A tleap script that builds the chain and sets N, CA, C and O, in Angstrom:
source leaprc.protein.ff14SB
mol = sequence {
  NMET SER GLU PHE ASP THR GLN TYR ASP SER
  LEU ASP SER LEU PRO ASP LEU GLU LEU ARG
  LEU THR ARG TYR SER LYS ILE LEU TYR GLU
  LEU SER MET PRO ASN GLN ILE HIE ARG HIE
  THR HIE THR TYR GLU HIE TYR LYS LYS GLN
  LEU ILE ALA HIE VAL TYR GLU TYR LYS ARG
  MET LYS GLY THR ASN LYS LEU THR GLU LYS
  LEU ASP THR MET LEU GLU LYS ILE GLU LYS
  LEU ARG ASP ILE GLU LEU LYS ARG GLY CGLU
}
set mol.1.N position { -14.311 -17.665 -26.618 }
set mol.1.CA position { -14.474 -16.959 -25.366 }
set mol.1.C position { -14.517 -17.984 -24.235 }
set mol.1.O position { -15.058 -19.077 -24.404 }
set mol.2.N position { -13.963 -17.643 -23.113 }
set mol.2.CA position { -13.928 -18.538 -21.964 }
set mol.2.C position { -15.308 -18.673 -21.328 }
set mol.2.O position { -16.182 -17.825 -21.509 }
set mol.3.N position { -15.479 -19.759 -20.579 }
set mol.3.CA position { -16.726 -19.948 -19.851 }
set mol.3.C position { -16.769 -18.995 -18.673 }
set mol.3.O position { -15.734 -18.502 -18.223 }
set mol.4.N position { -17.972 -18.735 -18.172 }
set mol.4.CA position { -18.091 -17.918 -16.973 }
set mol.4.C position { -17.503 -18.677 -15.794 }
set mol.4.O position { -17.723 -19.879 -15.645 }
set mol.5.N position { -16.761 -17.974 -14.965 }
set mol.5.CA position { -16.242 -18.566 -13.743 }
set mol.5.C position { -17.162 -18.151 -12.607 }
set mol.5.O position { -17.177 -16.989 -12.202 }
set mol.6.N position { -17.921 -19.096 -12.100 }
set mol.6.CA position { -18.873 -18.772 -11.044 }
set mol.6.C position { -18.502 -19.395 -9.716 }
set mol.6.O position { -19.207 -19.199 -8.726 }
set mol.7.N position { -17.425 -20.131 -9.673 }
set mol.7.CA position { -16.986 -20.772 -8.436 }
set mol.7.C position { -16.035 -19.853 -7.689 }
set mol.7.O position { -14.821 -19.900 -7.890 }
set mol.8.N position { -16.597 -19.020 -6.828 }
set mol.8.CA position { -15.776 -18.070 -6.103 }
set mol.8.C position { -14.810 -18.758 -5.144 }
set mol.8.O position { -13.735 -18.228 -4.866 }
set mol.9.N position { -15.179 -19.927 -4.638 }
set mol.9.CA position { -14.343 -20.614 -3.668 }
set mol.9.C position { -13.321 -21.546 -4.313 }
set mol.9.O position { -12.679 -22.331 -3.614 }
set mol.10.N position { -13.161 -21.474 -5.617 }
set mol.10.CA position { -12.248 -22.384 -6.302 }
set mol.10.C position { -10.811 -21.875 -6.328 }
set mol.10.O position { -9.947 -22.511 -6.931 }
set mol.11.N position { -10.542 -20.750 -5.691 }
set mol.11.CA position { -9.180 -20.223 -5.661 }
set mol.11.C position { -8.410 -20.932 -4.554 }
set mol.11.O position { -8.693 -20.752 -3.370 }
set mol.12.N position { -7.442 -21.732 -4.955 }
set mol.12.CA position { -6.677 -22.502 -3.985 }
set mol.12.C position { -5.456 -21.767 -3.470 }
set mol.12.O position { -4.975 -22.056 -2.375 }
set mol.13.N position { -4.943 -20.813 -4.251 }
set mol.13.CA position { -3.706 -20.155 -3.846 }
set mol.13.C position { -3.588 -18.791 -4.519 }
set mol.13.O position { -4.363 -18.448 -5.412 }
set mol.14.N position { -2.619 -18.041 -4.077 }
set mol.14.CA position { -2.341 -16.735 -4.667 }
set mol.14.C position { -1.962 -16.847 -6.148 }
set mol.14.O position { -2.422 -16.025 -6.940 }
set mol.15.N position { -1.148 -17.823 -6.556 }
set mol.15.CA position { -0.869 -17.963 -7.998 }
set mol.15.C position { -2.131 -18.219 -8.832 }
set mol.15.O position { -2.231 -17.738 -9.960 }
set mol.16.N position { -3.093 -18.972 -8.284 }
set mol.16.CA position { -4.358 -19.183 -8.990 }
set mol.16.C position { -5.083 -17.860 -9.200 }
set mol.16.O position { -5.630 -17.597 -10.270 }
set mol.17.N position { -5.077 -17.043 -8.169 }
set mol.17.CA position { -5.725 -15.744 -8.250 }
set mol.17.C position { -5.013 -14.848 -9.259 }
set mol.17.O position { -5.667 -14.137 -10.023 }
set mol.18.N position { -3.694 -14.873 -9.269 }
set mol.18.CA position { -2.928 -14.075 -10.228 }
set mol.18.C position { -3.211 -14.510 -11.662 }
set mol.18.O position { -3.343 -13.670 -12.552 }
set mol.19.N position { -3.303 -15.810 -11.889 }
set mol.19.CA position { -3.630 -16.319 -13.225 }
set mol.19.C position { -5.018 -15.876 -13.653 }
set mol.19.O position { -5.228 -15.499 -14.805 }
set mol.20.N position { -5.961 -15.920 -12.727 }
set mol.20.CA position { -7.320 -15.501 -13.050 }
set mol.20.C position { -7.371 -14.001 -13.337 }
set mol.20.O position { -8.081 -13.572 -14.247 }
set mol.21.N position { -6.631 -13.207 -12.576 }
set mol.21.CA position { -6.568 -11.762 -12.826 }
set mol.21.C position { -6.028 -11.482 -14.228 }
set mol.21.O position { -6.551 -10.632 -14.949 }
set mol.22.N position { -4.996 -12.197 -14.595 }
set mol.22.CA position { -4.400 -12.021 -15.919 }
set mol.22.C position { -5.388 -12.416 -17.012 }
set mol.22.O position { -5.548 -11.697 -17.999 }
set mol.23.N position { -6.046 -13.556 -16.835 }
set mol.23.CA position { -6.991 -14.029 -17.844 }
set mol.23.C position { -8.168 -13.074 -17.989 }
set mol.23.O position { -8.565 -12.747 -19.107 }
set mol.24.N position { -8.726 -12.627 -16.881 }
set mol.24.CA position { -9.868 -11.719 -16.933 }
set mol.24.C position { -9.485 -10.391 -17.564 }
set mol.24.O position { -10.273 -9.814 -18.314 }
set mol.25.N position { -8.284 -9.898 -17.271 }
set mol.25.CA position { -7.872 -8.621 -17.863 }
set mol.25.C position { -7.755 -8.755 -19.381 }
set mol.25.O position { -8.103 -7.826 -20.109 }
set mol.26.N position { -7.273 -9.892 -19.862 }
set mol.26.CA position { -7.193 -10.114 -21.306 }
set mol.26.C position { -8.581 -10.199 -21.932 }
set mol.26.O position { -8.809 -9.669 -23.019 }
set mol.27.N position { -9.505 -10.865 -21.247 }
set mol.27.CA position { -10.876 -10.981 -21.752 }
set mol.27.C position { -11.523 -9.602 -21.822 }
set mol.27.O position { -12.159 -9.262 -22.820 }
set mol.28.N position { -11.360 -8.805 -20.764 }
set mol.28.CA position { -11.927 -7.457 -20.764 }
set mol.28.C position { -11.342 -6.608 -21.872 }
set mol.28.O position { -12.055 -5.843 -22.522 }
set mol.29.N position { -10.051 -6.739 -22.087 }
set mol.29.CA position { -9.407 -5.981 -23.159 }
set mol.29.C position { -10.013 -6.360 -24.511 }
set mol.29.O position { -10.326 -5.488 -25.321 }
set mol.30.N position { -10.174 -7.653 -24.748 }
set mol.30.CA position { -10.763 -8.108 -26.007 }
set mol.30.C position { -12.200 -7.619 -26.163 }
set mol.30.O position { -12.613 -7.243 -27.260 }
set mol.31.N position { -12.964 -7.624 -25.068 }
set mol.31.CA position { -14.357 -7.192 -25.123 }
set mol.31.C position { -14.497 -5.680 -25.254 }
set mol.31.O position { -15.588 -5.183 -25.531 }
set mol.32.N position { -13.412 -4.951 -25.059 }
set mol.32.CA position { -13.476 -3.499 -25.169 }
set mol.32.C position { -13.085 -3.002 -26.557 }
set mol.32.O position { -13.060 -1.795 -26.798 }
set mol.33.N position { -12.784 -3.904 -27.455 }
set mol.33.CA position { -12.472 -3.509 -28.824 }
set mol.33.C position { -13.727 -2.935 -29.481 }
set mol.33.O position { -14.838 -3.374 -29.185 }
set mol.34.N position { -13.554 -1.948 -30.378 }
set mol.34.CA position { -14.718 -1.273 -30.979 }
set mol.34.C position { -15.752 -2.200 -31.616 }
set mol.34.O position { -16.949 -1.920 -31.546 }
set mol.35.N position { -15.320 -3.283 -32.226 }
set mol.35.CA position { -16.284 -4.176 -32.872 }
set mol.35.C position { -16.996 -5.102 -31.877 }
set mol.35.O position { -17.923 -5.813 -32.266 }
set mol.36.N position { -16.588 -5.108 -30.613 }
set mol.36.CA position { -17.179 -5.998 -29.609 }
set mol.36.C position { -18.082 -5.267 -28.615 }
set mol.36.O position { -18.881 -5.900 -27.924 }
set mol.37.N position { -17.962 -3.956 -28.539 }
set mol.37.CA position { -18.627 -3.195 -27.472 }
set mol.37.C position { -20.138 -3.400 -27.459 }
set mol.37.O position { -20.711 -3.661 -26.401 }
set mol.38.N position { -20.780 -3.288 -28.588 }
set mol.38.CA position { -22.239 -3.387 -28.629 }
set mol.38.C position { -22.720 -4.825 -28.588 }
set mol.38.O position { -23.848 -5.086 -28.170 }
set mol.39.N position { -21.898 -5.748 -29.008 }
set mol.39.CA position { -22.316 -7.147 -29.108 }
set mol.39.C position { -22.214 -7.901 -27.789 }
set mol.39.O position { -22.966 -8.850 -27.567 }
set mol.40.N position { -21.300 -7.500 -26.912 }
set mol.40.CA position { -21.027 -8.302 -25.716 }
set mol.40.C position { -21.090 -7.480 -24.428 }
set mol.40.O position { -20.243 -7.641 -23.550 }
set mol.41.N position { -22.075 -6.611 -24.313 }
set mol.41.CA position { -22.181 -5.736 -23.147 }
set mol.41.C position { -22.368 -6.537 -21.860 }
set mol.41.O position { -21.699 -6.271 -20.861 }
set mol.42.N position { -23.267 -7.510 -21.878 }
set mol.42.CA position { -23.532 -8.300 -20.667 }
set mol.42.C position { -22.297 -9.090 -20.243 }
set mol.42.O position { -21.965 -9.141 -19.058 }
set mol.43.N position { -21.626 -9.697 -21.198 }
set mol.43.CA position { -20.412 -10.468 -20.896 }
set mol.43.C position { -19.330 -9.562 -20.331 }
set mol.43.O position { -18.636 -9.932 -19.384 }
set mol.44.N position { -19.187 -8.381 -20.909 }
set mol.44.CA position { -18.202 -7.420 -20.418 }
set mol.44.C position { -18.497 -7.051 -18.960 }
set mol.44.O position { -17.596 -7.042 -18.121 }
set mol.45.N position { -19.756 -6.749 -18.667 }
set mol.45.CA position { -20.134 -6.366 -17.302 }
set mol.45.C position { -19.860 -7.504 -16.320 }
set mol.45.O position { -19.407 -7.271 -15.199 }
set mol.46.N position { -20.136 -8.728 -16.746 }
set mol.46.CA position { -19.878 -9.888 -15.893 }
set mol.46.C position { -18.391 -9.983 -15.541 }
set mol.46.O position { -18.032 -10.087 -14.368 }
set mol.47.N position { -17.539 -9.946 -16.550 }
set mol.47.CA position { -16.108 -10.095 -16.301 }
set mol.47.C position { -15.528 -8.882 -15.577 }
set mol.47.O position { -14.565 -9.017 -14.823 }
set mol.48.N position { -16.092 -7.721 -15.794 }
set mol.48.CA position { -15.636 -6.535 -15.073 }
set mol.48.C position { -15.904 -6.700 -13.579 }
set mol.48.O position { -15.031 -6.426 -12.755 }
set mol.49.N position { -17.101 -7.145 -13.231 }
set mol.49.CA position { -17.438 -7.380 -11.823 }
set mol.49.C position { -16.550 -8.458 -11.219 }
set mol.49.O position { -16.089 -8.333 -10.084 }
set mol.50.N position { -16.314 -9.514 -11.984 }
set mol.50.CA position { -15.453 -10.586 -11.504 }
set mol.50.C position { -14.037 -10.071 -11.254 }
set mol.50.O position { -13.433 -10.374 -10.225 }
set mol.51.N position { -13.512 -9.292 -12.199 }
set mol.51.CA position { -12.153 -8.761 -12.062 }
set mol.51.C position { -12.050 -7.836 -10.861 }
set mol.51.O position { -11.080 -7.911 -10.108 }
set mol.52.N position { -13.024 -6.972 -10.671 }
set mol.52.CA position { -13.002 -6.069 -9.523 }
set mol.52.C position { -13.019 -6.858 -8.218 }
set mol.52.O position { -12.295 -6.521 -7.281 }
set mol.53.N position { -13.830 -7.892 -8.152 }
set mol.53.CA position { -13.883 -8.726 -6.946 }
set mol.53.C position { -12.558 -9.425 -6.702 }
set mol.53.O position { -12.098 -9.501 -5.562 }
set mol.54.N position { -11.939 -9.935 -7.754 }
set mol.54.CA position { -10.667 -10.628 -7.597 }
set mol.54.C position { -9.541 -9.663 -7.245 }
set mol.54.O position { -8.646 -10.016 -6.477 }
set mol.55.N position { -9.571 -8.458 -7.790 }
set mol.55.CA position { -8.565 -7.450 -7.422 }
set mol.55.C position { -8.712 -7.118 -5.940 }
set mol.55.O position { -7.716 -7.004 -5.225 }
set mol.56.N position { -9.948 -6.964 -5.481 }
set mol.56.CA position { -10.193 -6.695 -4.063 }
set mol.56.C position { -9.634 -7.828 -3.203 }
set mol.56.O position { -8.976 -7.577 -2.193 }
set mol.57.N position { -9.893 -9.064 -3.600 }
set mol.57.CA position { -9.400 -10.224 -2.852 }
set mol.57.C position { -7.873 -10.269 -2.865 }
set mol.57.O position { -7.246 -10.570 -1.850 }
set mol.58.N position { -7.288 -9.971 -4.003 }
set mol.58.CA position { -5.827 -9.959 -4.125 }
set mol.58.C position { -5.219 -8.896 -3.215 }
set mol.58.O position { -4.223 -9.139 -2.534 }
set mol.59.N position { -5.841 -7.704 -3.216 }
set mol.59.CA position { -5.348 -6.631 -2.348 }
set mol.59.C position { -5.475 -7.029 -0.879 }
set mol.59.O position { -4.609 -6.696 -0.070 }
set mol.60.N position { -6.541 -7.734 -0.532 }
set mol.60.CA position { -6.742 -8.188 0.840 }
set mol.60.C position { -5.661 -9.187 1.248 }
set mol.60.O position { -5.184 -9.168 2.382 }
set mol.61.N position { -5.284 -10.052 0.319 }
set mol.61.CA position { -4.295 -11.089 0.618 }
set mol.61.C position { -2.865 -10.562 0.576 }
set mol.61.O position { -2.051 -10.899 1.435 }
set mol.62.N position { -2.560 -9.739 -0.417 }
set mol.62.CA position { -1.172 -9.359 -0.644 }
set mol.62.C position { -0.912 -7.864 -0.519 }
set mol.62.O position { 0.239 -7.445 -0.399 }
set mol.63.N position { -1.957 -7.065 -0.546 }
set mol.63.CA position { -1.783 -5.619 -0.486 }
set mol.63.C position { -1.660 -5.026 -1.880 }
set mol.63.O position { -1.591 -5.744 -2.877 }
set mol.64.N position { -1.634 -3.710 -1.926 }
set mol.64.CA position { -1.517 -3.015 -3.212 }
set mol.64.C position { -0.087 -3.131 -3.719 }
set mol.64.O position { 0.868 -2.910 -2.974 }
set mol.65.N position { 0.049 -3.477 -4.990 }
set mol.65.CA position { 1.368 -3.550 -5.611 }
set mol.65.C position { 1.258 -3.130 -7.068 }
set mol.65.O position { 0.228 -2.607 -7.495 }
set mol.66.N position { 2.301 -3.357 -7.814 }
set mol.66.CA position { 2.343 -2.926 -9.212 }
set mol.66.C position { 1.226 -3.577 -10.047 }
set mol.66.O position { 0.630 -2.920 -10.901 }
set mol.67.N position { 0.949 -4.849 -9.804 }
set mol.67.CA position { -0.096 -5.557 -10.549 }
set mol.67.C position { -1.455 -4.918 -10.311 }
set mol.67.O position { -2.182 -4.654 -11.269 }
set mol.68.N position { -1.811 -4.665 -9.071 }
set mol.68.CA position { -3.126 -4.094 -8.779 }
set mol.68.C position { -3.235 -2.670 -9.322 }
set mol.68.O position { -4.300 -2.261 -9.785 }
set mol.69.N position { -2.151 -1.926 -9.268 }
set mol.69.CA position { -2.168 -0.570 -9.834 }
set mol.69.C position { -2.383 -0.608 -11.342 }
set mol.69.O position { -3.140 0.197 -11.885 }
set mol.70.N position { -1.714 -1.545 -12.023 }
set mol.70.CA position { -1.889 -1.680 -13.475 }
set mol.70.C position { -3.317 -2.090 -13.830 }
set mol.70.O position { -3.895 -1.584 -14.791 }
set mol.71.N position { -3.875 -3.006 -13.052 }
set mol.71.CA position { -5.236 -3.453 -13.316 }
set mol.71.C position { -6.241 -2.330 -13.078 }
set mol.71.O position { -7.184 -2.169 -13.852 }
set mol.72.N position { -6.046 -1.553 -12.012 }
set mol.72.CA position { -6.930 -0.411 -11.754 }
set mol.72.C position { -6.850 0.603 -12.893 }
set mol.72.O position { -7.874 1.118 -13.342 }
set mol.73.N position { -5.634 0.888 -13.358 }
set mol.73.CA position { -5.438 1.819 -14.466 }
set mol.73.C position { -6.088 1.287 -15.736 }
set mol.73.O position { -6.732 2.035 -16.472 }
set mol.74.N position { -5.916 -0.007 -15.991 }
set mol.74.CA position { -6.503 -0.618 -17.173 }
set mol.74.C position { -8.023 -0.507 -17.148 }
set mol.74.O position { -8.638 -0.174 -18.161 }
set mol.75.N position { -8.631 -0.783 -15.994 }
set mol.75.CA position { -10.082 -0.682 -15.883 }
set mol.75.C position { -10.571 0.735 -16.161 }
set mol.75.O position { -11.569 0.927 -16.856 }
set mol.76.N position { -9.873 1.717 -15.622 }
set mol.76.CA position { -10.254 3.113 -15.855 }
set mol.76.C position { -10.165 3.470 -17.343 }
set mol.76.O position { -11.075 4.087 -17.897 }
set mol.77.N position { -9.066 3.078 -17.976 }
set mol.77.CA position { -8.878 3.409 -19.388 }
set mol.77.C position { -9.886 2.698 -20.274 }
set mol.77.O position { -10.404 3.292 -21.220 }
set mol.78.N position { -10.169 1.448 -19.984 }
set mol.78.CA position { -11.148 0.697 -20.769 }
set mol.78.C position { -12.523 1.335 -20.638 }
set mol.78.O position { -13.249 1.451 -21.626 }
set mol.79.N position { -12.886 1.749 -19.432 }
set mol.79.CA position { -14.182 2.396 -19.236 }
set mol.79.C position { -14.283 3.689 -20.039 }
set mol.79.O position { -15.313 3.962 -20.655 }
set mol.80.N position { -13.214 4.484 -20.031 }
set mol.80.CA position { -13.215 5.731 -20.804 }
set mol.80.C position { -13.351 5.444 -22.298 }
set mol.80.O position { -14.124 6.103 -22.994 }
set mol.81.N position { -12.600 4.462 -22.784 }
set mol.81.CA position { -12.677 4.115 -24.203 }
set mol.81.C position { -14.055 3.581 -24.578 }
set mol.81.O position { -14.575 3.904 -25.645 }
set mol.82.N position { -14.646 2.770 -23.712 }
set mol.82.CA position { -15.994 2.244 -23.972 }
set mol.82.C position { -17.011 3.371 -24.011 }
set mol.82.O position { -17.895 3.390 -24.868 }
set mol.83.N position { -16.885 4.315 -23.079 }
set mol.83.CA position { -17.814 5.456 -23.067 }
set mol.83.C position { -17.705 6.257 -24.370 }
set mol.83.O position { -18.717 6.642 -24.956 }
set mol.84.N position { -16.481 6.499 -24.811 }
set mol.84.CA position { -16.278 7.239 -26.057 }
set mol.84.C position { -16.893 6.486 -27.231 }
set mol.84.O position { -17.581 7.075 -28.064 }
set mol.85.N position { -16.642 5.186 -27.290 }
set mol.85.CA position { -17.155 4.384 -28.398 }
set mol.85.C position { -18.680 4.285 -28.360 }
set mol.85.O position { -19.330 4.315 -29.406 }
set mol.86.N position { -19.248 4.169 -27.169 }
set mol.86.CA position { -20.706 4.094 -27.061 }
set mol.86.C position { -21.347 5.414 -27.469 }
set mol.86.O position { -22.401 5.407 -28.104 }
set mol.87.N position { -20.743 6.543 -27.122 }
set mol.87.CA position { -21.268 7.838 -27.529 }
set mol.87.C position { -21.155 8.021 -29.037 }
set mol.87.O position { -22.038 8.602 -29.669 }
set mol.88.N position { -20.080 7.528 -29.599 }
set mol.88.CA position { -19.895 7.616 -31.048 }
set mol.88.C position { -20.947 6.793 -31.777 }
set mol.88.O position { -21.409 7.187 -32.848 }
set mol.89.N position { -21.325 5.665 -31.211 }
set mol.89.CA position { -22.294 4.782 -31.855 }
set mol.89.C position { -23.735 5.249 -31.760 }
set mol.89.O position { -24.601 4.726 -32.461 }
set mol.90.N position { -24.006 6.228 -30.903 }
set mol.90.CA position { -25.389 6.697 -30.742 }
set mol.90.C position { -25.842 7.558 -31.882 }
set mol.90.O position { -26.981 8.026 -31.888 }
savepdb mol mol.pdb
quit
């Protein structure tokens, strides 16, 4: 698992932000797998907040496009799947 990225000011360019968006989306996807949901809740919440903040920053810099729409859709679907899995585990 990657280290936490806590340096908000470390984004030097739009490509850096795009790379971080891609990496965070992959991490969130991995953390949303059924065998990871209960074990890594705090880590998932951390990366979810980070991804939302970076998507907001990306939209501010470049506007809404296909990438931001896909990321928004992915976040919604992951949340629904996590809710289903958490209810199943209760």
